N, C-alpha and C positions, 0 to 999 in steps of 0.2 A: 958618532955623537949616541947612537944607542949603544954601543957598548962601553961610554964611559958614566952614561947614566946607568948600567947597570953595575958599575963599579963601583960609584959611588953609592947605590941603595946597598951594596954587599958591604960595603964600612959601616954603613950605618947600622945596619942589621946586626953587624960582631959588636957592635958598641952595645946594642939594647938588643941581646940575643933573644929574649921572650918578652913579650909586651901581653897585657890584661885589660879586657874592656867587658862591658855588660851591667849587671845590673841585679840589685839584689831585695825582696820584700815584702812584708808582712801585714796583715790586712786581722783585724780583731773587730768582730761585728757583735754589738750587745742588743739583746731584742726584748720584748716584754710586748704584753695587749692588754687589752681592760675589754668585755664582754662577751667576746669571742674564744676559743682554744686557740692556743698558738699557732700559726701558719708555718713557722719555722719549725725545722727536725729540732734544733739546739736553741734554748737563750742566747747562749754563746757560744760564738763560732770562730776558728780563727785559720790562717790561709801563711803558706810561706810559698814563694815561689823564686825563681832567678833563672838568670841566663846571663852564661858568662863564655868570653870568647879567650882561648890562649891562641900566642900567634909565635912561631919558632921562626926565625930568620925569614919573614916576611914570606913565607914560603907554606908551613904548611899551620894550617889553621883549624883549634878543636874547639868548635862551640859546646858548651853543655849545659842542660836545660833541665830543671826539676821543678814541680810542685805540690806541698803536702799541706794536707787537710786533718781536719778531726772529723768532716764531713762524710768521708769513706765514700765519694761518689763520683763520676764522671761528669760533666753536661750536655753529652755527645752519646751515651751509652748508657740503659738501663745497668742498673747496683749492681749485678752479679753478672756483668759481663767483664767488664773490666775497670780497674780503682781506678780510682782520680791522683791516688798519690803515686807518680812515675817522674823516672829520672834518665834523660835520656842525654847521647852525645851525637856529633854528628861529624867528624874530622873531616878535614878537605886541604887536597896536595893537589896542587898545579889541577889536572885536568881528572882526579882518583878522587873521590867522595865516601867516605864509611859513613856507614848508621847502625848505634850500639843502643840498646834498652829498651824504653819504649819508643818508636816510631810510626810512622806513617808514610806509604808511600802509593802513587797511584800511577800505575801503568796504562790502563783501557778502561771506559768505562761499562766494560763488559767484563773484565777480568776481577784484580785487583787495584781499586777504586777509593783509596783514602782510608782503608778499615786500618784501626790501631794494631802496632804487633810487637809481644814483646821477644827481640830478638836481634838476628844482624840484618845487616843490609851493605848493596854496593854501587857506585854510581862509576862506570868508567868512558868520556869524552874526549878521546882519544881524533883530533881531526873533523870529520863528517861524521863517525859514530857514534853513536849512546849506546850504551848496556850498561843494564840495570840488574841486580837478581835481589832476593829477598827470601829469610829464612826466618822459622819463627811461632809464637804462639800467638793464636788470633782468639782464642778465648780459653779461660783456665774452667777448670771441674768445677760442679755448683749443685751441690744434692739438692735433693729435695725437700722446699720450706715452704710449707703454705699461706706462711704470713707473708712470707717474700714475692707467692704468687699472686697476694689479695694485692697485692702494691702494682702489680704489673710486670714481674720481674721472672724469667723461665729460668730453670735449669737448665745444664748446661754439658754436655760432655766434653773433655779437655780435645782443643782441635789445633792443630797443626798445620803450617801451609808454606811452599817453597813456592816463588817465582821468578819469572825471566823475561826481561824485556828486551829487542833489538831495535836499534834504527840508523838508515842512513838516512841522512839531509844532506841536498845540496842542490843548490840553484833555485830554491824554492817548493823542491823535488822531496819527497818523505817515501820511502820504502823501510816496513817494518812491520814485529809479530811480536806473539806474546803468548806467555804459559804458565799459568797455575794450577799447582797439586795441590791438593788437601785432604787430611782425614782426621774422624775423631777416634779418639783410643777409648776403646769398649772399656777397661780395665780400670780407667778413672773416676769412674762411678759404680759404686755397693749395688745399689738399688736400681734395677732398669725403669725407665721413664718412660715407658709405652702410653702411658695414661695420661698424659700431658702431651701426647705426641713427638716428646721428640728422642730421636731415633740415633746409630749413629750412621756417618754416614761419610762416601767418599767423595771428592771432585776434581776434574779435570776440565780445566779451560784451555782452550785459542784461540787466536785469534789473527789477522793480517790485514796487513794496514797497507792506505797506497793516498799518497797526494801528486798528480802530474798535471806541471804546466805544459800543456797541448802549444799550448802560444804565448805569447808575450798579454794576451786579453784570457786566453781561458784556460782555466785551473779545471779539474776532476778531480774528486778523492772520493774515498768509502773504506770501508772496517766490513768483515765478516766474521763473526764470531760463533764458536761452537761449545756449548757446556753439557759434562756428560755428568751427571750424577747417580750413584745409589746410593739409594733411601736411607737402604738397612743392610748395612756390609754381615750382617749375622748370619745370613741367609748364602744358604752356599747351596750351586748345582750341581750334577752330578761329574760334569763338563765344565769347568771355569773358564772362561772369556775372557782376555784381559784387551781392555778397550782401546785401540790404539798403541797396544803394549804398555799401557801406562797403570791402570786400575780395572781391579777385578770387576766385570759385572757378574749381575743376579737377575733375579725376574724382577726386581724393583729397580733396575738402572736406567735411567730413560733421556735422552738427548736432544737436548734445543737449540735453536738455530738464532742467532741476530744478526742484522745487516745495515747498513745508513748508505746511501751513496749521497754524493752532492755535487753540484754544477754552478759556476760563476762566470759571468764574462762583464770585462772591465771594460766600457764603452766612453775613454775622458774621465768624467768627473763619477762617471756614474755608474753602476753594478746591478748586474740583472741575476739572478739565483734559481737557483729550483733545487729540490733537496727528498729523498725515498728513507725513509725508514721505516723496516718491520722487526719487531722481537716477537716470537714465538709463545703461546701463554704457557704459564709456568718457567719462563725462563729465570734462571736466579744463579750467583755466584757466590761461594764464600769468602771472596773480598769485598765484597758492597756490604753497607748496614741494610739498604732496603733497594727495591729494582724495580721499575716498571714494567711490566709487561703483557701480553698478548694485546702490542697496538701496533697498527700501521700509520704512519703520518706521511701524505703529501702535501706539498709545501712551494710555495713558489714566494722569491722577494723583489724590490727594485730598491733602491738605494740615489742618491745624488745632492751633488750641490750647487749653489747658486749663488750669484753675486761677492764672487770669491770668497766662498766658505761662510758668508753670513746667514745662508739658509741653508738648511742642513733636511732633506725628506726623505721621508724610506714608508715602506710601505709592506706587509707580509700577508699572506691569505695561504688556507688550505685545509684539508679534510682529516679527521684522525677517525678511526673507527676501531672496536675490539669487537671480543667472542669471533675468530680467527680461525679455530677449529669447529664452530657451529656448535659447540658441546654447551652452551649458557642458554638461560632461557630467554633472556634477553641480549639485542646490540644495540650498542649504541653507534651513533654518527654524530661525528660533532664537525661542524666549521668551522673553523678561526681565521680569522682576522684581523689585524688592527696599525694604524698609521699614524707615524708620531713627524710633527711640523716647528722643530726647532727655527728662530730668527733671532741675532743679533744685532737689535733695535741702534745700538749705539754701546759705547766702550764701559756703559754704565747700566744699560737696560737692557735685561735678555727675555725672551717670550719663549714659551712651548703649548703645541695643542697636542693631547693624543688621543685617540680615537682606540675603538676594540667593540667588535661585535664575535659574539660567541653564539652558535646553534645548534642545540646537539636535538637528533632525533635517534629516538628509542623504540626499538620495533620489541612488544610482549607477546610470546605465545606461554600459550597452557604447558607445563610439564611433560604432557602425555606427548607433546611436540616434540620431544627432546628422544623421544624413542620411537616414536609412530611418522613418517614423515607425513604432514597434512594435506590434504586437498587444496590445488592452487584454488578452488572455486568455492570455498568453504571456510573463512576466514573471522568463523564467528566470535572464536576462543584468540584472537589476533586485537593487540593495544596499539595502535600510533599515536606515539607522544612526543611531544615540539617544545622546548623550553630552551628561551632567548633569552640574550643577556646582552646587553649594552652598556658601552662604559665610556663618557670624555673629559678630562681631566685640562684645566689652565693653570700655567703658575709663570709668575711673573717675579722675576730679580731685578731691584732696582736700586741701583748704587746710589743713593741722592750725592753725598758727599763724602770725599775720602782726604782727607789731608793732615797735616800735623797738629791741626788745632780739632778738629771736630770728623765726624764718622758717622753716617745716617745710614741705613738699610730697609727696605720694606720688601718685604717679600709677602705674596700671596699664594694661594693653591685653593682652586676651587675643582672639585670633583664629583659626577653624578654617576650613576648605577642603578640600572633600571632590570629588571629580569622578568619576564611574562612565559605561561604557558597554554600551551595550546592542543588541543585534541580533536582530533575529527576536521580539522581547520576552522576549529570553535575557540576564540581565548578563555581560558580559566579564571575566575574571579580568584588567584591566586599569588599576581603579581607585586612586589616589592618594588620601592622605589629605595633609594638612598643619595641623600646628598650629605657634601661634608664641604665647610669654608674654614682656611685656619689662613688666617692673618697674623703677623711680626713684624715689629717696626721697633730699633733696638739706634738708641743716640747716645752717643761716647765722647766723652770729653778727655781726650788725648793727656794733655798737658799733666791735669790733675789725675788721669788712672779712675776716671769714673764712666760708667755707666749704667744705664738702664734699660732695660727689654722689658716688653710689653707686646701679650698676643692674645687672642680668640679666637676660641674653636667652637663650630656649630655644626652637629649633626643632626639630621631630620633621617627619619625612618619609615616610611609609608607601606603600612601593610595594609591587607585585605580589610580586617579588622580591625585593626589602632592606628593610631600615630605616635610615638617616640619621639619624642628632643630631648637631644640633651647641648648643653649650650655651658659656658663658662672662660671668665678670662685667667692669665695669669704674668703676675706682676714680679718681677726682679729687677736687681740693683746686685751691682759687682761696683768693687773698689778697692784700690791697692796701694800698696803702702813701701816704707821704708825701700825705694825701688824698684817698684812689683818683686820683691821677695816675700810678701805676704798680700796672700788676695781670697778677701770676704765676699762673700755672694749671700744672697737671701732671697730666696724664692715662696711666693706664695700662688698656689694654683685651687682654681675653685670650680667643682660644676654641679651643676644642676640638671636633674631629668624630670619630665613632664609625659604623660601618655594622654593622652586627647584634653590636653591643656589642663591636666588635673596634675598638681605638682606631687612627687615622688618622695623627693627631698637630695639631700646635695651630701658632697664627697669634700673635703677640704685637706689640703697636702700644705704642709710647710715645710721648705728646706734648708737651713743654713751649713755652709760650706767654710773652714779655714787651710787654706791652703799656703803652705810656708813652703819656698825655694831657697837654699844655700845653696853659693857658688855652683849654679846648674847643676850640681850633683845629689845631694839632700834634700828630700821632697817626703814631707811632712803632712798628712790631710786628718784635721778632725771634722764630721759631719755628723747634724740628729736631725734626721725625719720623722713629725708627727704627723700621722694619717688619720682623721676623723670622720667617719660614714657616720650619716645619719640619713634613716627613710621609714618610709611607712609601711614597707613589707618584710625587708630584711632584716635579721641583725643589725645593731647598734653597736660600734667599737670602737676604737679606738687602738693606737699602736703604735711605739714609740724603738725607733731604731737607733740606735749612736753605732760610729765607726771610726776609728783608729786605724792610721797606715801608716807605712812609712817604706818611702823606697831610696835605694844609693844607687849613684850608677858612680862607674869609674872607666 
């Protein structure tokens, strides 16, 4: 039977050896403002993007993606580090996948973690093995530019990296390793960037990970990572030494460690867990844009299901602290805890409650204490500071009616957050309380394709010196025409703010959107947004934004 299906699929593939699917689109945005300077980069912006997948004989898949804009920026990176205009493809044949162009891959949170690169990558998944590798440019060379620095963009050396990852997975067990080697090209920049704190670096990261099922109920997992960074490769020692035979070290070379472990035990429909994570101060990797370091986390968790899965309950708590090497003036200890209760009352009604309690403890020392050990009996220059924050949230989703004639949905979200500060067991008058309530109701007449939406939002921020209140409704209507081919939507949102019951002003937002869909392949959008801000203290202005878009799927 299997062979017959394979032969039939092969015959069909020969009749149509190449299949093309995907989509391309373009957006054009026109912007104008009155009363203030334009908050957009350009009064006219255009975007082109596409995802096209070629399939050969039902075996070889070649997806290609691209994006281009006159903005010349990326949404996730500084302007100078990676351009917005990108092109890439990831062909796949059975258990082999390639990556070419601007791509991103993730091997480990401690090594290569989603950093975009220009180059090539390879993934192999034969059987229980998963082997990955990449090589490419992480950063392009950027000379010093005072204007770009003022915008928050730093210059950089050209940086290339190569990384390898290997895993073996079977029966819920995982054994793996990760390597990353990256270096900056000193010759890529004409003028030194020492004044900006930018120096040419080398980085080598390796990690080992393990996930082992001790029994059907108990599972242990963990990862250890080490990152060695030569912060300035221009220094040359008389007797240079290679770290693990990979990178040359000098007086600026530092090595950091990170490790985490987790254990979970299953008891019926309940699970108990415990975790530990420690990251050395200064730990970082060239394979990630941002990294949290100088922390130690100890956590415990419990989750369970009741009433045949209608009730889900989970609770997690633990501690977090920094200043692991005692080099900072202050040390923060933080108690973290949260719990969630979700209850499916019926097929139409769902409710959930969430509670979290965060407590931070900071021990401040005088700068002299960093150099000279203080007398434990003389803590005159030490300040004990505690910050407590609590949050309670309630969410209710009521699907009142859903049939061929009428659909009604009611949603309410409420949240309360309170933060307080204590010093020397005395509460300080600097606490804040934030209250938020959001309700929405939708009513749809299914046969005629007409629906109405109403929502109301209120935020109250109670400070030690004032009470700020913001509230307002939102009204919307949607109409479908020509057998749902044309969709019209009109929404108006109005919000006003008050400080100690004195009105500050309001913000009105009107949005009108037309969406035309033809044969599920062509999609054209025309929208117009008008923003009106009238305040007593801030500049009053109006903004007009029009968007014209078209997408084609094939």
